C-alpha positions as CSV (number, residue, x, y, z in Angstrom):
1,X,-276.7,-81.7,68.9
2,X,-274.2,-84.7,69.0
3,X,-274.1,-86.8,72.0
4,X,-271.9,-85.8,75.1
5,X,-268.7,-87.5,74.9
6,X,-265.2,-87.2,76.7
7,X,-263.5,-87.2,73.5
8,X,-264.6,-84.1,72.5
9,X,-264.7,-82.3,76.2
10,X,-268.4,-83.3,76.4
11,X,-269.5,-81.3,73.2
12,X,-267.4,-78.3,74.1
13,X,-264.6,-78.7,71.8
14,X,-264.9,-78.3,67.9
15,X,-262.3,-77.6,64.7
16,X,-262.2,-74.0,63.9
17,X,-259.6,-71.8,62.1
18,X,-257.1,-69.2,63.3
19,X,-256.3,-67.3,60.0
20,X,-255.0,-63.8,58.9
21,X,-257.7,-63.4,56.4
22,X,-261.1,-63.9,55.7
23,X,-260.2,-65.8,52.5
24,X,-258.6,-68.1,54.1
25,X,-261.1,-68.3,56.6
26,X,-263.5,-69.3,54.1
27,X,-260.9,-72.0,52.5
28,X,-260.4,-73.3,56.0
29,X,-264.5,-73.7,56.4
30,X,-264.7,-75.3,53.2
31,X,-262.5,-77.6,54.2
32,X,-264.0,-79.1,57.4
33,X,-267.2,-78.8,55.5
34,X,-265.5,-81.3,53.1
35,X,-266.4,-79.0,49.8
36,X,-265.4,-76.6,47.6
37,X,-264.7,-72.9,48.9
38,X,-267.8,-70.9,48.7
39,X,-267.7,-67.7,46.9
40,X,-268.5,-64.8,49.5
41,X,-271.0,-61.9,48.6
42,X,-272.3,-58.9,50.6
43,X,-274.8,-60.1,52.7
44,X,-277.9,-58.1,52.4
45,X,-279.4,-55.7,54.9
46,X,-279.0,-57.2,58.2
47,X,-280.3,-56.5,61.9
48,X,-277.7,-57.3,64.3
49,X,-278.4,-57.3,68.1
50,X,-275.4,-55.3,70.2
51,X,-275.1,-56.4,73.7
52,X,-272.4,-55.6,76.4
53,X,-273.7,-57.6,78.9
54,X,-271.4,-60.3,80.6
55,X,-272.2,-63.9,81.2
56,X,-270.6,-63.4,84.4
57,X,-272.2,-61.5,87.1
58,X,-269.9,-58.8,88.6
59,X,-267.7,-58.5,85.1
60,X,-268.1,-55.9,82.8
61,X,-266.1,-55.2,79.6
62,X,-263.5,-52.5,80.0
63,X,-263.2,-49.1,78.1
64,X,-261.1,-50.7,75.0
65,X,-263.6,-53.6,74.8
66,X,-266.7,-51.0,74.8
67,X,-264.8,-48.6,72.3
68,X,-264.4,-51.9,69.7
69,X,-268.3,-52.5,69.9
70,X,-268.9,-49.1,69.1
71,X,-266.5,-49.1,66.3
72,X,-267.8,-52.6,64.8
73,X,-271.3,-50.7,65.2
74,X,-270.1,-48.1,63.1
75,X,-268.6,-50.4,60.4
76,X,-272.0,-52.2,60.5
77,X,-273.7,-49.2,59.3
78,X,-271.6,-48.1,56.9
79,X,-272.1,-51.5,55.4
80,X,-275.7,-50.7,55.4
81,X,-277.0,-53.1,58.3
82,X,-279.1,-51.8,61.2
83,X,-277.8,-52.7,64.9
84,X,-280.2,-52.6,67.8
85,X,-279.6,-53.1,71.6
86,X,-280.3,-56.8,72.5
87,X,-279.3,-58.4,75.4
88,X,-279.5,-61.9,76.1
89,X,-280.3,-63.5,79.4
90,X,-277.6,-65.8,80.9
91,X,-279.1,-67.8,83.6
92,X,-276.9,-68.3,86.6
93,X,-277.2,-72.1,86.2
94,X,-275.8,-72.0,83.1
95,X,-272.4,-70.8,84.1
96,X,-272.4,-73.6,87.1
97,X,-273.2,-76.0,84.3
98,X,-270.4,-75.0,81.9
99,X,-267.8,-75.1,85.0
100,X,-268.9,-78.8,85.9
101,X,-268.3,-79.8,82.4
102,X,-265.1,-78.1,82.3
103,X,-264.0,-79.7,85.6
104,X,-265.3,-82.6,84.1
105,X,-263.6,-83.0,80.7
106,X,-260.3,-82.2,82.5
107,X,-261.0,-85.3,84.6
108,X,-262.0,-87.5,81.6
109,X,-258.6,-86.4,79.5
110,X,-256.5,-87.3,82.9
111,X,-258.1,-90.8,83.4
112,X,-257.8,-91.4,79.3
113,X,-254.0,-90.6,79.5
114,X,-253.6,-92.8,82.4
115,X,-251.8,-90.0,84.7
116,X,-251.8,-90.5,88.2
117,X,-253.1,-87.7,90.2
118,X,-249.7,-87.0,92.0
119,X,-248.0,-86.1,89.0
120,X,-250.2,-83.1,88.3
121,X,-249.5,-79.6,89.5
122,X,-251.6,-78.7,92.7
123,X,-253.7,-76.5,90.1
124,X,-254.5,-79.3,88.1
125,X,-255.4,-82.1,90.8
126,X,-258.0,-79.5,92.4
127,X,-259.6,-79.4,89.0
128,X,-259.7,-82.8,88.4
129,X,-261.3,-83.8,91.5
130,X,-263.8,-81.0,91.2
131,X,-264.4,-82.9,87.7
132,X,-264.8,-86.4,89.0
133,X,-267.4,-85.0,91.8
134,X,-269.3,-83.4,88.9
135,X,-269.9,-86.3,86.8
136,X,-270.6,-88.4,90.1
137,X,-273.5,-86.1,91.0
138,X,-274.8,-85.7,87.8
139,X,-274.1,-82.5,86.8
140,X,-272.9,-82.8,83.1
141,X,-275.7,-83.5,81.3
142,X,-276.8,-83.6,77.5
143,X,-280.2,-82.2,78.4
144,X,-279.1,-79.1,79.8
145,X,-276.8,-78.4,76.9
146,X,-279.8,-79.1,74.5
147,X,-282.4,-76.9,76.7
148,X,-279.9,-74.1,76.3
149,X,-279.2,-74.8,72.9
150,X,-282.8,-74.3,72.0
151,X,-283.0,-71.2,74.2
152,X,-280.4,-69.6,72.2
153,X,-281.8,-70.6,68.8
154,X,-284.8,-69.0,69.9
155,X,-283.1,-65.7,71.0
156,X,-282.5,-64.8,67.4
157,X,-286.0,-65.4,66.1
158,X,-287.7,-63.9,69.4
159,X,-285.5,-60.5,69.0
160,X,-285.8,-60.5,65.1
161,X,-282.3,-60.3,64.5
162,X,-279.8,-62.0,62.1
163,X,-276.3,-62.0,64.3
164,X,-275.6,-60.7,67.8
165,X,-272.4,-58.5,68.0
166,X,-270.8,-58.6,71.8
167,X,-267.0,-57.7,73.1
168,X,-264.6,-60.7,72.3
169,X,-262.9,-60.1,75.8
170,X,-264.0,-58.5,79.0
171,X,-260.3,-57.1,79.6
172,X,-256.6,-57.4,78.4
173,X,-255.1,-61.1,78.6
174,X,-253.8,-62.1,82.0
175,X,-249.8,-61.3,82.2
176,X,-247.6,-64.4,81.6
177,X,-246.2,-64.7,85.0
178,X,-245.9,-68.0,86.8
179,X,-249.6,-69.2,86.5
180,X,-248.7,-72.7,87.3
181,X,-247.6,-71.7,90.9
182,X,-250.5,-69.8,91.8
183,X,-253.6,-71.4,93.1
184,X,-256.4,-73.2,91.2
185,X,-258.6,-70.3,92.5
186,X,-256.9,-67.5,90.9
187,X,-256.1,-69.4,87.8
188,X,-260.1,-70.2,87.4
189,X,-261.0,-66.4,88.5
190,X,-258.4,-64.8,85.8
191,X,-259.7,-66.9,83.0
192,X,-263.5,-66.7,83.4
193,X,-263.1,-63.0,84.1
194,X,-261.2,-62.0,81.3
195,X,-263.1,-64.0,78.5
196,X,-266.7,-64.9,79.5
197,X,-268.3,-64.1,76.4
198,X,-267.7,-67.2,74.3
199,X,-268.6,-69.8,76.7
200,X,-272.6,-69.5,76.6
201,X,-272.7,-69.9,72.8
202,X,-269.8,-72.7,73.0
203,X,-272.1,-74.5,75.0
204,X,-275.1,-74.0,72.9
205,X,-272.7,-75.3,69.8
206,X,-274.0,-72.0,67.7
207,X,-271.6,-70.5,65.1
208,X,-269.5,-67.4,66.1
209,X,-266.4,-65.7,64.5
210,X,-264.1,-62.7,66.1
211,X,-263.3,-60.1,64.1
212,X,-260.2,-57.5,64.6
213,X,-261.4,-53.7,65.0
214,X,-258.3,-52.3,65.8
215,X,-255.7,-51.5,69.1
216,X,-256.0,-51.1,72.9
217,X,-253.8,-48.1,74.2
218,X,-251.3,-50.7,75.1
219,X,-251.1,-51.7,71.7
220,X,-252.6,-55.2,71.6
221,X,-254.9,-55.6,69.3
222,X,-259.0,-55.9,70.0
223,X,-261.8,-57.5,68.5
224,X,-265.5,-58.3,68.6
225,X,-267.4,-61.4,68.5
226,X,-270.1,-62.1,66.3
227,X,-272.8,-65.1,66.7
228,X,-275.2,-66.4,64.5
229,X,-278.1,-69.2,64.9
230,X,-277.5,-72.6,63.2
231,X,-276.3,-72.4,59.6
232,X,-275.0,-68.9,59.6
233,X,-271.4,-69.7,59.0
234,X,-271.5,-67.7,55.7
235,X,-272.8,-64.9,56.7
236,X,-270.6,-64.4,59.6
237,X,-267.6,-64.7,57.3
238,X,-269.4,-62.6,55.1
239,X,-269.7,-59.8,57.6
240,X,-266.2,-60.4,58.4
241,X,-265.1,-59.8,54.8
242,X,-267.1,-56.3,54.7
243,X,-265.0,-55.4,58.0
244,X,-261.8,-56.5,56.5
245,X,-262.6,-54.1,53.0
246,X,-263.7,-51.4,55.1
247,X,-261.0,-51.1,58.0
248,X,-258.1,-53.9,56.9
249,X,-256.0,-55.4,59.8
250,X,-252.4,-56.0,59.4
251,X,-251.6,-59.4,59.1
252,X,-248.3,-59.4,60.8
253,X,-247.3,-57.7,64.1
254,X,-245.3,-54.9,64.1
255,X,-241.5,-56.2,63.8
256,X,-242.7,-59.8,63.3
257,X,-240.1,-61.4,60.9
258,X,-241.6,-62.5,57.6
259,X,-241.0,-66.3,56.8
260,X,-238.1,-66.5,54.5
261,X,-237.0,-63.1,54.5
262,X,-235.1,-62.7,57.8
263,X,-236.7,-59.1,57.6
264,X,-239.1,-57.5,60.2
265,X,-242.7,-56.9,58.9
266,X,-243.9,-53.4,58.3
267,X,-247.6,-54.0,58.0
């Protein structure tokens, strides 16, 4: 992994794509890789680990997210792949290290921008203060991230799986209701509890992709996350392509105006 630097949030940030088709994601990935777009081929029979285990203790996926993983398992089977229960072990210290790095990255951004603490919202001041403290205490270390990355890579080999399937989220997104006026603790808790699944693999620097698999009862889209070992980007895109062929998703939200037409989408 690359050296930790404040300019990339100590290794937590990476360029990626948000697309409405797998073909567009392939083009975007190729642009980032500096090469011509690859031609996707259907993956050979895969062994996919399936896990509902949350990286955050006391947090579990709600029914729509559990159903999404079950639906993804059926799509994998229809595509000729095998699924097996496979739960990663998420050490408690991993969460603490990830949070400390998140704090420190925000503090580094504030320093780089030359922003005075008094100019920040109350919740942001707390975040930055804890980030400065975490760095002073030596809680942001490349060795910790490297150790977790090695453990994550070994997880795939030790369990003889090609990919891991998890929920993308644990619940619906928090309501947009004046979070800037709420406490730092309320903001932290809401973010960690509804979206815990991507962080461990982000810290490890492993490739992953989120694929739509339907809608929640409240009408919001629901997706699942696939994670793979280093170099599995095209494999992840290939599986996403199989999902898109078997269960195509709408490219536009209902009622969303199509660009240049002024008319609502019907898809």
